[in-house]
VOPAGU-2260 file (C-alpha; in pm, 1 decimal, decimal comma):
REM VOPAGU-2260
SITE   aa  ch    i         X         Y         Z
SITE  MET   A    0    1133,4    2449,3    -217,1
SITE  TYR   A    1    1012,1    2185,8      34,5
SITE  LEU   A    2     743,7    1855,2      88,2
SITE  ILE   A    3     569,5    1948,0     312,9
SITE  THR   A    4     383,5    1615,3     481,3
SITE  SER   A    5     192,3    1623,1     819,7
SITE  GLU   A    6     198,4    1392,8    1134,4
SITE  THR   A    7     -31,6    1181,8    1037,6
SITE  ARG   A    8      50,2    1126,4     687,0
SITE  LYS   A    9     389,6    1025,5     482,6
SITE  PRO   A   10     448,4    1109,8     180,0
SITE  GLU   A   11     339,9     887,6    -134,7
SITE  LEU   A   12     650,7     734,9    -369,1
SITE  THR   A   13     522,5     944,1    -655,6
SITE  GLU   A   14     526,4    1281,5    -424,2
SITE  ILE   A   15     852,1    1206,5    -342,8
SITE  ILE   A   16     935,7    1098,4    -682,3
SITE  SER   A   17     771,2    1448,3    -825,9
SITE  TYR   A   18     939,3    1675,1    -527,6
SITE  LEU   A   19    1270,2    1520,1    -659,9
SITE  LYS   A   20    1262,3    1582,5   -1003,8
SITE  SER   A   21    1127,1    1930,9    -958,9
SITE  PHE   A   22    1412,1    2014,5    -709,1
SITE  PHE   A   23    1664,2    1876,0    -922,7
SITE  GLU   A   24    1552,6    2034,2   -1203,3
SITE  LYS   A   25    1567,1    2374,8   -1037,6
SITE  GLU   A   26    1872,7    2292,3    -850,4
SITE  LEU   A   27    2108,1    2062,9   -1056,2
SITE  THR   A   28    2199,5    2324,5   -1382,9
SITE  THR   A   29    2516,9    2339,1   -1539,7
SITE  GLU   A   30    2513,3    2736,6   -1462,0
SITE  LYS   A   31    2461,7    2626,0   -1035,0
SITE  PHE   A   32    2736,7    2368,8   -1086,3
SITE  GLN   A   33    2989,5    2585,0   -1253,9
SITE  LEU   A   34    2868,7    2897,8    -992,3
SITE  ARG   A   35    3001,1    2651,4    -665,7
SITE  LEU   A   36    3317,0    2542,5    -871,0
SITE  ASN   A   37    3385,0    2926,5    -952,1
SITE  ARG   A   38    3371,4    2990,1    -583,6
SITE  LEU   A   39    3538,4    2733,1    -454,7
SITE  VAL   A   40    3826,7    2780,2    -748,8
SITE  ALA   A   41    3818,9    3153,8    -643,2
SITE  LEU   A   42    3924,1    3072,0    -268,8
SITE  GLU   A   43    4239,9    2844,0    -397,3
SITE  HIS   A   44    4319,7    3177,9    -616,4
SITE  ASN   A   45    4306,1    3430,0    -379,8
SITE  TYR   A   46    4643,2    3609,4    -314,6
SITE  ILE   A   47    4542,2    3639,1      48,2
SITE  THR   A   48    4423,2    3326,0     122,0
SITE  ARG   A   49    4772,1    3166,8     -44,2
SITE  ALA   A   50    4979,2    3433,5     165,0
SITE  ILE   A   51    4802,0    3329,4     487,0
SITE  PRO   A   52    5084,6    3067,3     652,3
SITE  LEU   A   53    5001,5    2696,4     639,9
SITE  VAL   A   54    5017,4    2711,5    1051,1
SITE  LEU   A   55    4735,5    2929,2    1072,2
SITE  LYS   A   56    4559,9    2770,1     696,4
SITE  LYS   A   57    4504,2    2428,5     802,1
SITE  PRO   A   58    4325,4    2489,8    1221,8
SITE  THR   A   59    4074,4    2708,2     990,6
SITE  LEU   A   60    4035,0    2480,1     709,6
SITE  ARG   A   61    3964,9    2185,5     976,9
SITE  PHE   A   62    3684,9    2415,1    1145,3
SITE  ALA   A   63    3524,7    2543,2     815,2
SITE  HIS   A   64    3517,2    2166,1     722,4
SITE  HIS   A   65    3308,0    2041,3    1060,3
SITE  LEU   A   66    3092,9    2332,5    1008,4
SITE  SER   A   67    3027,1    2249,9     639,5
SITE  SER   A   68    2991,8    1895,2     733,0
SITE  ASN   A   69    2707,0    1939,4    1008,3
SITE  GLU   A   70    2478,9    2012,9     701,4
SITE  VAL   A   71    2513,3    1740,1     510,5
SITE  THR   A   72    2345,3    1402,6     703,5
SITE  THR   A   73    2403,1    1117,6     375,9
SITE  SER   A   74    2554,2    1135,8      19,2
SITE  PHE   A   75    2424,6     985,5    -244,2
SITE  SER   A   76    2671,4     876,3    -565,6
SITE  ASN   A   77    2537,3     761,1    -866,5
SITE  ILE   A   78    2799,4     546,9   -1054,4
SITE  GLY   A   79    2581,8     433,8   -1358,0
SITE  LYS   A   80    2584,9     182,2   -1607,9
SITE  VAL   A   81    2868,6     -66,1   -1582,6
SITE  THR   A   82    2987,6    -164,0   -1840,5
SITE  MET   A   83    3338,7    -502,6   -1874,3
SITE  PRO   A   84    3433,8    -690,4   -2195,1
SITE  LYS   A   85    3201,2    -954,4   -2357,0
SITE  GLU   A   86    3446,5   -1202,5   -2283,8
SITE  LEU   A   87    3404,5   -1118,5   -1878,8
SITE  GLU   A   88    3038,5   -1117,3   -1877,5
SITE  PRO   A   89    2951,7   -1480,9   -1832,7
SITE  TYR   A   90    3209,6   -1430,8   -1491,0
SITE  ILE   A   91    3034,7   -1122,1   -1361,4
SITE  ASP   A   92    2697,6   -1165,6   -1182,6
SITE  ALA   A   93    2683,4    -783,2   -1027,4
SITE  PHE   A   94    2922,4    -512,9    -946,1
SITE  ASP   A   95    2874,7    -283,1    -601,7
SITE  VAL   A   96    3040,9      35,0    -483,5
SITE  CYS   A   97    3108,1      94,3    -120,9
SITE  VAL   A   98    3311,5     399,2     -34,0
SITE  SER   A   99    3462,4     496,7     349,5
SITE  THR   A  100    3253,6     798,5     509,7
SITE  THR   A  101    3157,9     954,9     834,5
SITE  LYS   A  102    2809,7    1004,9     697,8
SITE  VAL   A  103    2560,0     772,9     551,0
SITE  GLN   A  104    2657,5     707,7     196,6
SITE  VAL   A  105    2374,8     533,0     -60,5
SITE  CYS   A  106    2581,0     404,7    -370,0
SITE  LEU   A  107    2437,1     339,4    -711,5
SITE  CYS   A  108    2531,0     120,1    -992,1
SITE  SER   A  109    2363,3    -116,7   -1230,0
SITE  TYR   A  110    2495,6    -446,4   -1421,2
SITE  GLY   A  111    2339,1    -615,8   -1709,0
SITE  ASP   A  112    2000,9    -646,0   -1532,6
SITE  LYS   A  113    2071,5    -598,2   -1210,6
SITE  LEU   A  114    2086,2    -239,0   -1021,1
SITE  SER   A  115    2270,8    -241,7    -660,8
SITE  ILE   A  116    2216,5      18,2    -409,6
SITE  SER   A  117    2534,3      27,6    -162,7
SITE  PHE   A  118    2481,6     154,7     181,1
SITE  THR   A  119    2817,8     277,7     393,4
SITE  SER   A  120    2766,2     402,2     757,7
SITE  PRO   A  121    2995,4     463,2    1027,3
SITE  PHE   A  122    2665,8     387,1    1240,8
SITE  ILE   A  123    2606,1      55,6    1434,4
SITE  SER   A  124    2225,0      83,5    1385,5
SITE  SER   A  125    2109,8     -68,7    1048,8
SITE  GLN   A  126    1756,1     121,0    1103,1
SITE  VAL   A  127    1772,2     379,1     778,1
SITE  GLN   A  128    1896,8      92,6     516,9
SITE  LYS   A  129    1584,5    -175,3     693,8
SITE  HIS   A  130    1339,8      93,2     603,1
SITE  PHE   A  131    1486,1     140,9     267,1
SITE  PHE   A  132    1474,7    -203,0     156,6
SITE  ARG   A  133    1137,2    -300,4     336,7
SITE  THR   A  134    1003,2      19,3     171,0
SITE  LEU   A  135    1092,2    -164,5    -167,4
SITE  THR   A  136     970,6    -489,5     -66,5
SITE  SER   A  137     610,1    -374,2      62,3
SITE  ARG   A  138     562,3    -227,1    -287,2
SITE  GLY   A  139     637,7    -524,1    -464,0
SITE  ILE   A  140    1018,1    -457,1    -548,7
SITE  GLU   A  141    1230,0    -796,6    -552,6
SITE  VAL   A  142    1505,0    -703,5    -353,3
SITE  GLU   A  143    1816,3    -933,3    -232,5
SITE  LEU   A  144    2039,6    -840,0      78,4
SITE  SER   A  145    2407,4    -868,8     138,4
SITE  THR   A  146    2578,0    -763,7     421,4
SITE  ASN   A  147    2872,2    -724,9     614,0
SITE  VAL   A  148    2719,4    -649,3     973,1
SITE  VAL   A  149    2776,5    -980,5    1163,0
SITE  ASP   A  150    2636,5   -1018,9    1557,8
SITE  ASN   A  151    2880,6   -1237,6    1816,7
SITE  LEU   A  152    2753,1   -1529,4    1737,4
SITE  GLY   A  153    2784,6   -1532,6    1366,9
SITE  GLU   A  154    2487,1   -1421,7    1268,1
SITE  ILE   A  155    2351,1   -1129,7    1046,9
SITE  SER   A  156    2208,7    -900,6    1297,6
SITE  GLY   A  157    1937,3    -613,7    1262,6
């Protein structure tokens, strides 16, 4: 399933949402998730792979990880709604989630009436983030930005 667009027309947000909804309904099923987990666990319990010495297994697994990581460009984690004890709520404005990563990682969580979308990236360029948030603001969505990227003059770069 692919979202096909032409060079001259970018997909509308509603088209992207519709595509993702359809894709997720088809691909993110309990059965498909269980099948993938079963395949991964089967490798761990395979008597042949268990008998291979670690000195051979480690470089092979490192190479396999390298091959599979080339297929992933971005990861997305939805932590969901964060709740805290009532007595702490007056002292908390929002939550952010950030992870260490070798690719672009987007994390999402909400607290109270705020939705936090965090980008973690090993790259210097912030073009992906700029484009994402500019798309939101161009659609009238209010955005508050915070960053830890600073240039040598002490100003936020971008």
